[in-house]
Backbone as a chain_set.jsonl record, in Angstrom:
{"seq": "XXXXXXXXXXXXXXXXXXXXXXXXXXXXXXXXXXXXXXXXXXXXXXXXXXXXXXXXXXXXXXXXXXXXXXXXXXXXXXXXXXXXX", "coords": {"N": [[59.529, -162.983, 88.711], [62.243, -163.21, 88.83], [62.726, -164.327, 91.331], [61.789, -166.936, 91.034], [63.581, -167.899, 89.128], [65.947, -167.759, 90.624], [65.39, -169.661, 92.612], [65.23, -171.987, 91.07], [67.837, -172.067, 90.063], [69.258, -172.355, 92.466], [68.308, -174.871, 93.271], [69.317, -176.485, 91.216], [72.089, -176.19, 91.585], [72.469, -177.067, 94.262], [71.15, -179.534, 94.485], [70.698, -181.004, 92.023], [73.154, -181.04, 90.459], [75.115, -182.226, 92.296], [73.916, -184.757, 92.513], [74.021, -185.657, 89.854], [76.795, -185.785, 89.487], [77.41, -187.817, 91.228], [75.779, -189.997, 90.475], [76.094, -190.508, 87.728], [76.688, -192.765, 86.269], [74.431, -194.344, 86.453], [72.626, -193.055, 84.818], [73.845, -193.44, 82.352], [73.597, -196.213, 82.261], [70.779, -196.52, 82.007], [70.425, -195.243, 79.504], [71.887, -196.972, 77.808], [70.346, -199.288, 78.113], [67.893, -198.439, 76.961], [68.75, -198.063, 74.326], [69.513, -200.688, 73.657], [67.012, -201.918, 73.896], [65.681, -200.746, 71.763], [67.121, -201.728, 69.594], [67.053, -204.482, 69.611], [66.139, -207.436, 67.95], [63.273, -209.164, 67.821], [62.7, -211.514, 66.496], [65.136, -212.824, 66.172], [66.103, -213.025, 68.787], [64.132, -214.223, 70.86], [62.101, -213.054, 73.493], [64.061, -211.469, 74.649], [63.663, -208.689, 74.379], [61.517, -208.405, 76.087], [62.651, -208.983, 78.582], [64.602, -206.943, 78.775], [62.947, -204.687, 78.614], [61.41, -205.061, 80.927], [63.423, -204.793, 82.85], [64.149, -202.115, 82.436], [61.754, -200.908, 83.244], [61.7, -201.645, 85.985], [64.002, -200.277, 86.916], [63.294, -197.594, 86.394], [61.026, -197.27, 88.031], [62.289, -197.689, 90.484], [64.069, -195.447, 90.568], [62.249, -193.325, 90.458], [60.399, -193.673, 92.645], [61.913, -194.626, 94.891], [64.293, -193.108, 95.003], [63.735, -190.393, 93.985], [61.25, -189.542, 95.186], [61.901, -190.109, 97.784], [61.378, -192.482, 99.206], [63.029, -194.245, 100.481], [63.833, -192.927, 102.801], [61.429, -192.829, 104.167], [60.918, -195.544, 104.654], [63.133, -196.133, 106.221], [62.678, -194.499, 108.496], [60.312, -195.679, 109.355], [61.211, -198.226, 110.074], [62.865, -197.513, 112.219], [60.977, -196.528, 114.009], [59.573, -198.863, 114.526], [61.52, -200.338, 115.87], [61.738, -198.899, 118.232], [59.399, -199.499, 119.554]], "CA": [[60.164, -163.937, 87.825], [63.626, -163.368, 89.253], [62.735, -165.245, 92.473], [61.635, -168.29, 90.502], [64.856, -168.258, 88.5], [66.91, -167.984, 91.702], [65.051, -170.944, 93.241], [65.626, -173.046, 90.135], [69.298, -172.081, 90.053], [69.688, -172.907, 93.752], [68.003, -176.304, 93.254], [70.263, -177.136, 90.303], [73.43, -176.191, 92.178], [72.51, -177.812, 95.52], [70.561, -180.87, 94.419], [70.841, -181.705, 90.751], [74.557, -181.275, 90.077], [75.749, -183.266, 93.114], [73.358, -186.061, 92.166], [74.564, -186.049, 88.547], [78.194, -186.154, 89.672], [77.465, -189.062, 91.974], [75.005, -191.067, 89.84], [76.144, -190.41, 86.271], [76.732, -194.104, 85.677], [73.07, -194.853, 86.378], [72.029, -192.458, 83.621], [74.437, -194.168, 81.226], [72.977, -197.531, 82.292], [69.448, -196.416, 81.409], [70.564, -194.945, 78.08], [72.292, -198.206, 77.13], [69.187, -200.185, 78.091], [66.946, -197.956, 75.954], [69.327, -198.354, 73.005], [69.387, -202.135, 73.449], [65.592, -202.22, 73.694], [65.315, -200.316, 70.412], [67.883, -202.447, 68.575], [66.819, -205.933, 69.696], [65.242, -208.039, 66.978], [62.529, -210.202, 68.542], [62.744, -212.765, 65.743], [66.424, -213.475, 66.428], [66.262, -213.244, 70.232], [62.799, -214.154, 71.465], [62.05, -212.814, 74.929], [65.082, -210.522, 75.109], [63.076, -207.363, 74.524], [60.68, -208.448, 77.286], [63.541, -208.903, 79.744], [65.195, -205.604, 78.801], [61.854, -203.769, 78.936], [61.082, -205.246, 82.338], [64.514, -204.219, 83.637], [63.992, -200.661, 82.332], [60.611, -200.565, 84.1], [62.12, -201.774, 87.388], [64.921, -199.182, 87.231], [62.569, -196.32, 86.411], [60.229, -197.258, 89.262], [63.239, -197.508, 91.578], [64.558, -194.081, 90.615], [61.153, -192.388, 90.727], [59.824, -193.777, 93.979], [62.892, -194.834, 95.95], [65.252, -192.006, 95.059], [63.187, -189.061, 93.772], [60.25, -189.218, 96.204], [62.468, -190.329, 99.102], [60.753, -193.609, 99.892], [64.038, -194.866, 101.336], [63.784, -192.247, 104.101], [60.186, -193.241, 104.826], [61.113, -196.914, 105.127], [64.115, -196.073, 107.302], [62.026, -193.965, 109.697], [59.345, -196.689, 109.793], [61.981, -199.258, 110.776], [63.314, -196.966, 113.496], [59.793, -196.484, 114.886], [59.257, -200.248, 114.922], [62.519, -200.749, 116.848], [61.454, -198.218, 119.495], [58.245, -200.135, 120.219]], "C": [[61.602, -164.221, 88.272], [63.72, -164.341, 90.429], [62.628, -166.692, 92.014], [62.949, -168.762, 89.897], [65.913, -168.55, 89.554], [66.654, -169.313, 92.411], [65.473, -172.113, 92.362], [67.146, -173.186, 90.115], [69.842, -172.699, 91.337], [69.46, -174.416, 93.789], [69.002, -177.051, 92.38], [71.629, -177.259, 90.954], [73.498, -177.097, 93.406], [72.047, -179.255, 95.402], [70.922, -181.628, 93.15], [72.294, -182.022, 90.398], [75.267, -182.289, 90.968], [75.225, -184.665, 92.792], [73.918, -186.544, 90.837], [76.026, -186.471, 88.654], [78.322, -187.515, 90.342], [76.857, -190.234, 91.197], [75.049, -191.037, 88.318], [76.133, -191.78, 85.599], [75.328, -194.708, 85.56], [72.343, -194.299, 85.149], [72.556, -193.155, 82.376], [73.813, -195.56, 81.13], [71.588, -197.494, 81.646], [69.515, -196.114, 79.913], [70.947, -196.188, 77.283], [71.112, -199.167, 77.046], [68.148, -199.743, 77.064], [67.465, -198.218, 74.542], [69.19, -199.839, 72.684], [67.936, -202.503, 73.16], [65.153, -201.841, 72.279], [65.973, -201.13, 69.318], [67.545, -203.929, 68.521], [65.795, -206.365, 68.654], [64.565, -209.237, 67.65], [62.568, -211.545, 67.803], [64.035, -213.534, 66.017], [66.608, -213.848, 67.896], [64.903, -213.16, 70.923], [62.888, -213.983, 72.983], [63.047, -211.789, 75.442], [64.503, -209.121, 75.296], [62.171, -207.298, 75.75], [61.532, -208.293, 78.542], [64.132, -207.505, 79.871], [64.128, -204.571, 79.174], [61.451, -203.855, 80.399], [62.158, -204.63, 83.232], [64.469, -202.687, 83.59], [62.864, -200.204, 83.248], [61.003, -200.6, 85.576], [63.045, -200.618, 87.774], [64.214, -197.838, 87.304], [61.718, -196.206, 87.666], [61.137, -197.031, 90.461], [63.681, -196.056, 91.674], [63.448, -193.095, 90.961], [60.721, -192.47, 92.183], [60.878, -193.868, 95.074], [63.809, -193.627, 96.101], [64.581, -190.628, 94.998], [62.194, -188.657, 94.862], [60.728, -189.524, 97.616], [61.826, -191.458, 99.886], [61.753, -194.322, 100.802], [64.052, -194.229, 102.727], [62.541, -192.64, 104.88], [60.341, -194.635, 105.417], [62.088, -196.928, 106.302], [63.478, -195.551, 108.591], [60.991, -194.945, 110.235], [60.051, -197.8, 110.566], [62.444, -198.776, 112.14], [62.151, -196.878, 114.481], [59.433, -197.874, 115.382], [60.249, -200.747, 115.968], [62.243, -200.137, 118.226], [60.308, -198.873, 120.26], [58.587, -201.429, 120.802]], "O": [[62.107, -165.332, 88.109], [64.684, -165.101, 90.522], [63.303, -167.571, 92.55], [63.377, -169.893, 90.13], [66.695, -169.488, 89.401], [67.6, -170.014, 92.771], [66.008, -173.108, 92.852], [67.674, -174.298, 90.148], [70.789, -173.484, 91.293], [70.311, -175.161, 94.276], [69.48, -178.122, 92.753], [72.26, -178.314, 90.885], [74.478, -177.822, 93.581], [72.512, -180.114, 96.152], [71.398, -182.762, 93.207], [72.615, -183.165, 90.073], [75.971, -183.152, 90.443], [75.981, -185.636, 92.796], [74.257, -187.72, 90.702], [76.449, -187.413, 87.985], [79.245, -188.274, 90.047], [77.375, -191.349, 91.261], [74.11, -191.508, 87.677], [75.626, -191.929, 84.487], [75.073, -195.503, 84.655], [71.544, -194.995, 84.523], [71.796, -193.43, 81.447], [73.531, -196.034, 80.029], [71.265, -198.353, 80.825], [68.741, -196.674, 79.137], [70.399, -196.432, 76.208], [70.902, -199.796, 76.008], [67.579, -200.582, 76.366], [66.684, -198.563, 73.655], [68.798, -200.208, 71.577], [67.666, -203.312, 72.273], [64.343, -202.54, 71.67], [65.436, -201.218, 68.213], [67.733, -204.566, 67.485], [64.739, -205.752, 68.497], [65.23, -210.211, 68.004], [62.478, -212.598, 68.433], [64.023, -214.763, 66.086], [67.206, -214.879, 68.205], [64.567, -212.13, 71.507], [63.648, -214.676, 73.66], [62.896, -211.288, 76.556], [64.824, -208.443, 76.272], [62.067, -206.249, 76.386], [61.168, -207.554, 79.457], [64.158, -206.942, 80.965], [64.393, -203.673, 79.973], [61.182, -202.836, 81.035], [61.844, -204.015, 84.251], [64.726, -202.033, 84.601], [63.012, -199.208, 83.956], [60.672, -199.684, 86.329], [62.887, -200.038, 88.848], [64.507, -197.029, 88.185], [61.691, -195.151, 88.3], [60.795, -196.264, 91.361], [63.668, -195.485, 92.765], [63.686, -192.128, 91.685], [60.681, -191.456, 92.88], [60.726, -193.221, 96.11], [64.068, -193.179, 97.218], [64.826, -189.784, 95.86], [62.283, -187.555, 95.403], [60.013, -189.222, 98.572], [61.741, -191.389, 101.112], [61.356, -194.939, 101.79], [64.261, -194.923, 103.723], [62.583, -192.771, 106.103], [59.939, -194.877, 106.554], [61.882, -197.659, 107.271], [63.716, -196.105, 109.664], [60.807, -195.038, 111.449], [59.551, -198.263, 111.591], [62.423, -199.533, 113.11], [62.334, -197.132, 115.672], [59.031, -198.041, 116.533], [59.868, -201.502, 116.862], [62.481, -200.77, 119.255], [60.262, -198.802, 121.488], [57.73, -202.086, 121.393]]}, "num_chains": 1, "name": "protein.A"}
């Protein structure tokens, strides 16, 4: 159990905290968007909740696939391989 805790602690210190220090504004951006999505009255502003919801979806997909899973590195290496050919 101690090894697992040490691995988690190491991940938090080396990966999570630097990312939070660098990208804290993105988290605030998502929180504001979720608040706006919950507060918007569709009767007063038709279509606004659709636009905000779509933007939340795009940002979440971007953070999950592009940043978290490292798709940016895959695309970069693919481009470098294409240049070599």
